[in-house]
TIPA-952586 format. One record per residue (C-alpha): residue in three letters; x, y, z. Coordinates in nm, 3 decimals, decimal comma, always signed. Layout:
residues N
ALA	X	Y	Z
...
This chain:
residues 164
MET	-0,455	-2,454	+5,343
ILE	-0,556	-2,812	+5,279
LYS	-0,783	-2,862	+4,981
LEU	-1,040	-3,135	+4,946
SER	-1,057	-3,312	+4,614
THR	-1,316	-3,216	+4,355
ARG	-1,480	-3,551	+4,426
SER	-1,547	-3,453	+4,788
THR	-1,636	-3,091	+4,721
TYR	-1,875	-3,185	+4,438
GLY	-2,034	-3,447	+4,663
MET	-2,081	-3,193	+4,940
ARG	-2,229	-2,942	+4,698
ALA	-2,474	-3,203	+4,570
LEU	-2,576	-3,294	+4,925
VAL	-2,635	-2,928	+5,009
GLU	-2,861	-2,901	+4,704
LEU	-3,055	-3,207	+4,820
ALA	-3,088	-3,061	+5,170
LEU	-3,208	-2,727	+5,035
ASN	-3,468	-2,906	+4,826
SER	-3,568	-3,166	+5,085
SER	-3,916	-3,024	+5,136
HIS	-3,987	-3,024	+4,761
GLY	-3,904	-3,386	+4,678
PRO	-3,633	-3,556	+4,474
VAL	-3,396	-3,360	+4,253
SER	-3,250	-3,496	+3,931
ALA	-2,875	-3,512	+3,881
ALA	-2,921	-3,283	+3,581
GLN	-3,090	-3,017	+3,797
ILE	-2,815	-3,034	+4,061
ALA	-2,547	-3,020	+3,791
GLN	-2,709	-2,716	+3,633
ARG	-2,746	-2,532	+3,965
GLN	-2,389	-2,609	+4,068
ASN	-2,231	-2,589	+3,719
LEU	-2,101	-2,948	+3,738
SER	-2,067	-3,230	+3,489
VAL	-2,382	-3,444	+3,497
ALA	-2,196	-3,768	+3,423
TYR	-1,942	-3,711	+3,700
LEU	-2,211	-3,602	+3,945
GLU	-2,415	-3,916	+3,873
GLN	-2,113	-4,131	+3,964
LEU	-2,080	-3,948	+4,296
LEU	-2,452	-3,970	+4,370
HIS	-2,447	-4,345	+4,307
ARG	-2,159	-4,386	+4,553
LEU	-2,353	-4,183	+4,808
LYS	-2,659	-4,396	+4,738
ARG	-2,470	-4,724	+4,788
SER	-2,348	-4,592	+5,122
GLY	-2,697	-4,497	+5,237
LEU	-2,660	-4,117	+5,244
VAL	-2,897	-4,056	+4,953
LYS	-3,181	-4,248	+4,796
SER	-3,312	-4,242	+4,443
VAL	-3,668	-4,225	+4,319
ARG	-3,761	-4,347	+3,973
GLY	-4,013	-4,195	+3,742
PRO	-4,095	-3,862	+3,581
ARG	-4,068	-3,675	+3,912
GLY	-3,779	-3,888	+4,028
GLY	-3,429	-3,801	+4,124
PHE	-3,221	-3,808	+4,439
ALA	-3,309	-3,717	+4,796
LEU	-3,139	-3,742	+5,133
ALA	-3,180	-4,086	+5,289
ARG	-3,144	-3,948	+5,642
PRO	-3,187	-3,612	+5,812
ALA	-2,923	-3,349	+5,730
HIS	-2,810	-3,330	+6,094
ARG	-2,711	-3,699	+6,076
ILE	-2,480	-3,661	+5,776
ASN	-2,130	-3,538	+5,859
MET	-1,869	-3,430	+5,612
ALA	-1,612	-3,685	+5,732
ASP	-1,848	-3,961	+5,615
VAL	-1,884	-3,789	+5,279
VAL	-1,506	-3,768	+5,234
ARG	-1,458	-4,129	+5,349
ILE	-1,727	-4,254	+5,110
LEU	-1,612	-4,055	+4,810
GLU	-1,237	-4,077	+4,867
GLY	-1,208	-4,416	+5,033
ASN	-0,869	-4,469	+5,184
SER	-0,703	-4,265	+4,909
ALA	-0,712	-3,945	+5,115
LEU	-0,506	-4,099	+5,394
ALA	-0,277	-4,275	+5,148
GLU	-0,213	-3,948	+4,966
ALA	-0,144	-3,766	+5,292
ARG	+0,105	-4,035	+5,386
GLN	+0,259	-4,027	+5,037
ASN	+0,317	-3,653	+5,074
GLY	+0,561	-3,735	+5,349
LYS	+0,758	-3,989	+5,143
ARG	+1,032	-3,860	+4,922
PRO	+1,271	-4,084	+4,732
VAL	+1,622	-4,096	+4,867
PRO	+1,837	-3,890	+4,630
SER	+2,059	-4,102	+4,409
GLY	+2,363	-3,897	+4,509
ALA	+2,320	-3,986	+4,876
HIS	+2,570	-4,267	+4,902
SER	+2,670	-4,247	+5,267
SER	+2,463	-4,433	+5,521
SER	+2,448	-4,115	+5,728
ALA	+2,276	-3,925	+5,446
VAL	+2,031	-4,214	+5,395
GLN	+1,952	-4,222	+5,768
ILE	+1,893	-3,846	+5,772
GLN	+1,666	-3,876	+5,469
ARG	+1,468	-4,162	+5,629
HIS	+1,434	-3,967	+5,952
GLY	+1,299	-3,673	+5,753
GLN	+1,050	-3,904	+5,584
ARG	+0,929	-4,039	+5,918
VAL	+0,883	-3,688	+6,054
ALA	+0,692	-3,579	+5,743
GLN	+0,474	-3,892	+5,763
ALA	+0,394	-3,817	+6,127
VAL	+0,302	-3,458	+6,040
TRP	+0,072	-3,563	+5,754
HIS	-0,087	-3,833	+5,966
CYS	-0,166	-3,580	+6,241
VAL	-0,296	-3,327	+5,987
HIS	-0,520	-3,591	+5,831
GLU	-0,653	-3,700	+6,171
ARG	-0,735	-3,340	+6,272
LEU	-0,897	-3,270	+5,937
MET	-1,116	-3,578	+5,969
GLU	-1,209	-3,480	+6,327
SER	-1,309	-3,134	+6,205
LEU	-1,508	-3,273	+5,913
HIS	-1,679	-3,515	+6,149
ALA	-1,801	-3,217	+6,352
VAL	-1,957	-3,046	+6,047
THR	-2,296	-3,177	+5,945
LEU	-2,496	-3,114	+5,633
GLN	-2,740	-2,925	+5,856
ASP	-2,455	-2,691	+5,960
LEU	-2,380	-2,614	+5,595
TRP	-2,747	-2,561	+5,520
ASP	-2,791	-2,328	+5,818
SER	-2,482	-2,134	+5,715
LEU	-2,619	-2,083	+5,363
ARG	-2,957	-1,975	+5,496
SER	-2,800	-1,714	+5,725
GLN	-2,610	-1,542	+5,443
PRO	-2,757	-1,211	+5,325
GLY	-2,931	-1,189	+4,990
GLU	-3,224	-1,359	+4,829
PRO	-3,364	-1,640	+5,044
ILE	-3,214	-1,966	+4,921
GLU	-3,556	-2,135	+4,920
HIS	-3,671	-1,906	+4,638
ARG	-3,450	-2,103	+4,402
TYR	-3,681	-2,401	+4,445
VAL	-4,020	-2,242	+4,400
PHE	-4,148	-2,348	+4,061
HIS	-4,439	-2,165	+3,903
ILE	-4,628	-2,347	+3,632
């Protein structure tokens, strides 16, 4: 199983919180962090990256916070990963295929075999990365929101009803 980094998963979790709260206005980073049990400081960094990329917007003031900058069905998870990971995800996938040539491999035949193995591993990781990004591109924030809403239990919207 391929795991996404905490950066990407935290970003996705924050976006789901914003989608769930979209009809109630902006949500502070502290509220999202509390609901998702995340570090506020780290979450704020991620939200600012998402803001610079145009996925979220911020509202200042006492009732301020963050909100989605576009409809949930127009935000796909591949964009989230690309924004939060940059090119590091692809670079890491490619690095996974590169292994140093063992120091004991003195013959040119052993070096050629090792290099061939590296090329094969790089091709595998490149294909895996491409398929993963295609799959993430097909999943929208709306899909995640709908999936959460269809799960049994207390309606998710009840978390956002505030009685004063």
